[in-house]
N, C-alpha and C positions, 0 to 999 in steps of 0.2 A: 340230763333231763329228769325233772321230778314231775310225777303225775298225781292228781287228786281228783276226787269226785264228790258231788254234793247233790242232794235231792231236795227239791222245793216242796214245802208243805202248803203253800197257798199262792194265789196269783199276785203278781206285783213286779217290782223291779229290784234287781240285785246288783251290787257293785262289788268287784273283787279288787283289793288293793295289795300290791306287791311293794313292800318297803325293803330296799336293798341296803343291808348294813355294811357290806364289804365294798367300799368306794373303789371305783375303777373297774368293777366287774360289770359287764354289759349283759343284763338278763332281760328276757322277753316273756310276755304273758299272753296265753291263748286260751279261749273258752270254746268248747265244742258241745254239740248235742248228741254225739254218737261216740261210742267207745273206740271206733276205728280212727277217730281224729283225722279224718280225711279233709281235703280242702273244701269239699261240698258241705261238710258239717260244721265248718267254722262259723261261730256266731260273732265273735269280736276278738280283736288282738290289740296289744299295746307293745310297740317295739321302738327301738332307738337307742342312742348312746346314753350311758349313765355316768354321772359324775357327782362330786360332793354337793353341787347345787341342784342336781337333777337326779335323784336316786329313787324315783318312784315310777311304777307302771300301774295302770288302772284299766279294767275292762268292765263292761256292764251288759246285762241281758234283761229282757222281759221274760219272766218265768211263769210256769203253770204248775199247779199242784200235782205232785207225783212224778214230775219229770226229773230225770237225772242229768246233770251237766258235768262235763269232764274238763279239768283245768290242767294245763301244761306250763311249767316254768322251764325255760330253756335258754341256752346261750353260753354258759360257762364252759371253758375248755376242759377236756378230760383230765382229771387229776386235780383240778383247782378246788380249793376249799372256799366255799362261798356261804355267807350267812345272810338270811333274809327272813322277813315276816310276811305271811300271806293271810289275809282276813277277808271275810264276806260280810256284807251288811245290806239290810233292806233300806230302800229309799223311796220317797214319793217323787213322782214326776211333776214338777212345777216349772213355771217360768217367771222370772222377775227382771226388772229393768231399772236402771238409774243413770242419771247424767253425770259426767265428770267435767270439771271446769276446763275451759280453753279460751285463751285470749289471743285472737288473731292480730291484734293491733289495728292501727288506722290503715284503711285501704285507699290508696291514691288513684282516683279515676276509675280503676277497674283491675281485675286480676282473675285468673282461672284457678279452680280447685282450692279455694280458700276454705280451710277447715272451719265450719260454722258451729260444730259441736261434736262431742263424743258421747256415745251411749254404750253402757256395759250391760250385756244380757247374760243372766245366769239361769241354769236349768238344774233340776234334780236328777234327771236321768238322760233323756234325749228328746229334743224338740226340733221340728223343721219349720222355720219361719218362711212365710210366703207372701207377706205383705206388710208394708210400713207406710203410714200416712203422716206427713209433716205439714204443719200449718205455719204461716208466717204472720208477723206483725211488725210495725214500725213505719217510718216515713219514706223508705226507699220505694220508688215506683217499680212495679213488678216487671216493666219492660226492660229495666236494667239488670234483671236477674235472667241470664241467658241459659242457665243450666243448673241442675241440682243432681248430686251423685251420692251413692251409698257405697262405701268401701268396708272391707273387713280386714282387721289386723291379722296378718298371717304369721308374723315372726314374734309376736308377744312383746314388742318393745314399746307399745302404747303410743306410737308416733307414726303418722302417715308417711310412707316411703314407697319406693319403687317395687318392693316385694309384696305389697298388699294387693288384695283382690278387689276389682271393681265388680260389685254385686248387681247394681242396677242404676239407671239414670232416668231422669224425668224433667218436667218443667211445671210451672204453675198455671199455664194456660189462662192467664189473666184472672185467676182466682187466687184465693189465699191458701190453697192446699196443693201439695204435690203428693202423688201416690206412686210408691215403688211397688211394683208387682211383676208377675211373670218370672219369678225366680223361686228356688227352694234352697234354703241355706240351713244345713244341719248343724246343730249345736249339741255337743255331747258333754256329759258330766266332766270329762277330763279336760275339756276346753273352757270350762266355766270359771270365772266370767269371761265372755268373749267380747272384745271391743269392736265397735263399728264407728266409722267416721262419716259424717254428713258434710259434704262440701258444696260450695256455691261457685258458679261462674258469674262474675259481675263485670259489666262494661258500660261505658258511656256516661259515667257519673260526671255531672258538671256543677254540683252543689253539695253541701254537707247533708247527709241523711244517714239513716240507720235501718237495720233489719235484724229481727230475731226469729228463731225457729222454736217450735214447741210440738210436743205430742200431747193432745188435749185430753183424750180419754182412753180407757182400756180397749176401745174398738180400733185404736190407731196401730195396733200390732196384732197380726193374725198368725196362727200356726196351722199346719196341716192336721195336727192332732185335735184342734179345736180348743186347746188350753188358752186361758186368759190371764193376763197380769192383773193382780188385785187392783180394784178401782182406786184404792187409797193412794196409789203411787202417782196419780195424775192430778193436775197437769204437770208435765215435765218441761221446764223452760231451759233452752240452751243459751249460751252466751250471746250477747248482742254484738253485731258487727257494725262498726262506724266507718263510713266511707265519705269521700269528698275530694276536694281539690286542695292539695298542699302547695301553696304558692310562696311560702316563706323559706328562706335558706336557714341552715343550722346557725346556732349562736356559739361564739367562742366563749369558753368557760372563764378564762382569765385574760391572757394576752391574745392579741389579734394577729393572725398571720405568722410569717416567718420571724424568728427571733435571733437566729445565729446562723452564719454561713462561714465555715472554716475551710481554708484552702488545703487540698491534698494533691498528691501526684495524679495529674490528669483527671481530677475529680474535685468535688466539693461536698463537705459534710453539712447537711442542713438540719436544723432543729427548730421545733415549734411545740406549742402546747395544744391541748385537746379542745374540741368543740362538741356540742350536744344537739341532737335532733329529736324532739318529742314525738313527731307524727310518723315520719318515714325513716327510721333508723335501719341499719347503721350508717354513720357518716363515712365518707371517703375523702381522701386528701389528694389534691391535684397540684403538681409542681409545674411552674412556668419558668422559663429562662430565656434570656436574649443577650446579645452583645451590643444592643443599640438603645439609646435613649432619645425621646421619651419612651417609657415602657409601654408597649402595645400588646395587651393580652390576646388580641385577635390574631396577631402574626407571630407571637412568641412560640418557641418550641415548648412542648408540654408532655408530661406523663400523668396519666389519670389513675386514680385508685391505687396509689403506691402502698406497699406494705412497710410500715414504719414503726418499729418497736421503740421503747423508751431508750434514752441515752443522754449522757452529759448533763443530767439534772433537768431535762425536759421530757415531756410526755412522749414525744416522737422524734426520731432522727432517721435520715435517709441519705445514703451516699449516692450522689448524682455523678455518674461516670461518663467517660467518653469525651471529656472536655480537653481543650488545648492548653498546655502549660504556658504560663506567662501571658495569658490572654484574659482580659477582664470580662466578667459576666455579671448579669443582674438577675437575681433569683427571687421568686415569690411563691407563696403557698396559699391556696384557697381550699375551702371545704364545701362539699356538695352532699345533698341527701339523696335517698333512693328515688325521689320524685324528679331529680334532675335540677333542683334549685341550688345554684352555686353562689356563695357569698361574693361580694364585689370589692373586698378590701384591695387597696392599691399599694400595700406595703411591700417594698423590695429591698434587698441588700446587695452590696457589691462583693464579689469574690474573684480572686485571681489564682487559679491552680498553679502549683509550682512543685519542684522537687523538694518537698518538705517532709521530713520524718516526724511523725507524731507518736511518741512513745506510748501514749494511751490507746492509740488505735493503729498499730502497724498493719500494713496491707501488702498483699502479694501483687506485684506489678508485672511479673514475667514468669514464664514456665518453659522448660525444655525437657522433652521426653528423651532421656539418654539411653544409648545402648548399654546393656549391663545394669548394675546397681550402683548408684552414686554413693560412695562411702565418705569421701573427704574432698574438700575443695580449697584451693588457694588462689589468691588474686594477683594479677599483674596490672595494677592501675594505669601505669603510663601507656600501655598498649591496649587497654580496654578489652582484656580477655581474662578468662579464668581457666585453671587446670583442674581436672576432676579425676580422682581415683575411682574407676567404675567397675571394680571386680572383674567379672568375665568380659566386660566391655573394654578392658585395657585402660590406657591413660588417654584422656580426652583433652582437646584444646577447643575452647568455646569463645566465640566472639560475643562480647556484651556491649558493643558500641551503641546498640539500641537495646537497653535493658528490658524493654517490654517484649522483645522478641529475640532472645538469645539464639545463636545458631552454631551448630557444630562445624568446625573448620578442619579438624584433624583427629584421627584415631590411631593410636599406636597400640598394636595388639599386646596383650599380657594376660596372665592367669592370676586370678584372685588378687587384683591390685586394690589394696585397701588403704594405703597411705600415700600422700603426695606433699612435696615441699618445693620451693622455688627460691633460687638465690639471686634473681634478677637477670640471669643469663640462661641457666639450665634448669630443667625440671627433673626432679628425682622422685621415682615411684618405688614403693615397697610392695612386692608381689610374692605370690607363692613360688615363683621361680627365682627370686632374688631381687637385687637392686637394679632398677632401670634408670639410665641417664638419657634424657631426651633433649635435643636441641630444637626448640620450638620455631627457630628462625633459620633452620638449615635450608640451603638452596633446594628448591623443589618442594619444600614443605617440611613440617615437623618430622624428625627422624630419631630413631634410637641410635645413639652413638657409643654407648658404653653399658656394661652390665657387670654384676657380681653375683655369683650363685648363692642360693640360700632360700629360706622361707620366712618372710618378714611381714609384719602387720603395720608398722609405721616407720617414718623416716624423718629426721630432723637435720637440717643443714646448718653448720656452724663454720663459716669461713671456707677453708679448703677441705673440710672434713664433713662426713655425714655419720649419723648414728642410727642404728637400725634395731628395732625390737621385734620379737616374734613369739611363737608358741614354745620355743625351746628354753625359756627362762634365761635367756642370754641377751646382753646388750653388746652389739657389734659395732666397733669403730671402723671407718674406711676412709682412706685418703683419696680425695677426688680432685687433687690439684691438676691432674690430667684426667679430665672427665671421660676421655675415650678408653681409659685403662684404670678403673678404680682398683685400689689395693686394700684388701682387707687385713685387719690386725686381730690379734687374739680377742675373743669375746670375754666379757666379765659377767659374773652372775647378777641377774636382775631380780632374783628372789622368786619370781613367778612370771608367767608370760605377760608381756608389756603391751600397752595400748599407746596413749598419747605421750608426746614429749615437747619440751620447750627449753630454750637455753638463754642464759643472760649472765653477763659479767663473769665468764669463766666457769659457770656451773650449769649442769644439765639436770633438769627435773623430769622424772619419768613416772608415769602412772602405771601401776601394775594391778593385776586382779587381786593381788594380796594387799599391798599398801603402797603409797607413793614413796619415791626414793630421790635422794639428792646425790649427784656425783660431781666431784671436782675434775674438770677437764682442762686444767691448765697445761697438762701434758696430754694433748688430744688423742694420742695413740693408746693411752692407758688410763681410762676413767677410774677414779678412786671413789668408792662408796663412802659417803660421809654421814648420811642419816636416813633412817626409815621413819616415817611419821604418818599421822592421819589414820584412816580406817580402811577396812577391806573393801574391795569392789570399786576402786578408783578407775576412771575411764579416760577423761581428757584433762589436760593441765595447761595453764597459761600463766606466764610470768609477765606482769605489767607493773613497772616501777618497783616499789617495795612490797607489792602484794602478789600472792600466788593464788590462783583460782583453780580448784579441783572439783570435777564432777564425779559423783558416785552413782554407779549403775544400780547398786543393790538397794539404795534407800531414797532414790529420786531427789538427790541433794546436790547443791553446790556449796562448797566450803571455802572460806577465805583465810589465808595465813599471811602473817607478816614475815617478810624475808629480808629485813634489814641486815640480818645475819643469815645468809643463804644456807649455812650448814645447820641452822637451828630454827626451822619454821615455827612460828608461834600462832596458835589458833586464835582467830578474831571473831568468827561468827559463821552462820550458815543460813541457807534458805532451803526449805523442803517443799517441793512442788505438790500441790493438792490435785493437779490434773494430769501429772505425768506418771509413767511406769518405769522410769529409769533415766538417770541423768546422763545426757549424751555429750553435747558440746556447748561451748560458750564463745562469745565474742563481745568485745567492748565497742560500742557504737554511739557516737555523740554523747559520751559521758555516762551511758547506761549499759548495764550488763544484760545481754540477750542470752537467755538460758534455754537451750533446746532439750526437750525430753523425748523419750522414745514413744510416748503416747500421743504423738501428733500435735504437739504444741511448742510454741516459742513464747517464753514469758519475759517481760521487760522489767528489770529490777533496778531500783535506786540503791546503790551500795555505798553511798557516802558514809553511812554509819554501819559498819559490818555487824554490829551487835543488834541492829534494828533495821534489817533489810526490808524495803517497801516495794511491793509489787505494784507497777503502774498499769500494765496492760498485758494482753496476750493475743496471739493469733493462732488459729488452728491450721496446721499443715498436715503433711502425710508422714512425718517421722524424721525430724532434722538430725541426721547422724553426724554431719560436719558443717561448721559455720565459718565464714570469713567475710571480711568487708574490704571494699576499696575506698572507704571513707564517705561514699555517697549512698551506696546500697549494701545490703546484706545478701550474701549468696548462701543458700542452704542446700547441701547435698542430702537428698531424701530417699536414699536406698533405691528400691525398685520404682519409685515415683520421680526419679530424675532430679533436675535442678529447679529451684524456685528463687526468684529475685524478690527481695522484700525491702520495703521502705517504711 
């Protein structure tokens, strides 16, 4: 606490300004007329949070000659170093007023609380306003003005909102003047200028007319102190309000109505261009659809005032969902203004939703909240099911015969199950307790039929053998020709702990946190390391034909290599995600590479030319850690967010 005192030499008004130089320090200012600085002697105070944009406090007093006043600066914590400036200045007590521009737009028929004008009132020290007189002019009949109100801006945003104070209300009583009185509104130098809003209630308009408000003379604003605004300020005219009946619909700017209707899975993507409304904006767009012709707008299904951002080269696009696949619909778009005038265009387009994948606009069609965290997924297309490595949730069997509503059919307990593979008969899981072998079609339901101890992250099936990677920097071969009794063989060095694997033509490709590796597995019990290539931080790896795709966790990248000679992968190109925070998994779907990143996105890539990979589209998900496809849908294992089905 810092204390000061000052003695006045004449009558007048004094302002104390506290300028806080140390941003972030909350200082308060108090002025007293007694050295005991008791609550009863407090004359004025300025308190509140301080910041870079609000680093001032200010107090004011009316002073008398010979009187001593006591100033306290308080608020900083004990031991804080705070810099500030404190000054005192003499001011005159005056009042001034000016209008600020406001355009309420065209008023259709009527509306309450229309802001008819803003006035800003400034004072030199302190004034108490107790009356305001407003005059009206224009062609609007006064019986259409059902109320007039005076509000004060309480939050300083210069816009009328719910936090502002209603000071007074009145009416014109069939005269051209409204008088606001019966109130006292104090304005202090620290509030100056203070904004007031004058609003009108208008009803029953049946023809075009206008109204304007004005303060005609200095007698139109009164104060308790008897001070007057200088006569040269008057008259003060506020903005004119134009009201009437808007009976015309909006106009289309270029093309009229719907322009494109694209089929999607149980949906249609609709596109159109903008319309404009000069009198009662903003416009809203209404969608109509039916499965019968002729098109009857009166009986068609409809959605009003849809939110439709730009897309596909058009001003607006909207995804109409909940449609039946392979069923023909007819869709139309009309535009409406705020007065309820809708255009009557009769343009419609035909669209038949279907199981169609759009690489530019992939979509989520199904979701399953899985027990545990879904790390990896593998598909069994003939049986319309998928298998999920679900960490603490074990190994899951999920029915996807209805991809929009996947359902859990079996759960085999396991600890830290992070990898899964399927050979067409048995499911293999890599877990913290070792290898799991599951018969998904065992009598009585899916069952664990074999195991091999260890601590593994991923598993890859190659014929009668599986290969396991883990945290121990080892690659483990195991013979599963008898799935009930897997036989492990000596591990070989993997250089660092391994993640994903894939096999092709007698070679095993392993991604490790260090770099990807190639092993010759022509002798399956004894993998032979042939090459280490690429960069650090590899995560998943897929061999497709003569190409090898590797994701990199550390740089948000997927790289492509030529493996015409599997022992010598040759770099072809890469794609670095601008929306991801770690390359996770990949899957080839309908000729495009779907690249999942840890930052909740799947990006669709055209990789025909690896040196110039083109991004076509993307979809936001919850973190695609594992991807697979049954040729119709993509299945994304999304860690704690379960399974998502994508088309």
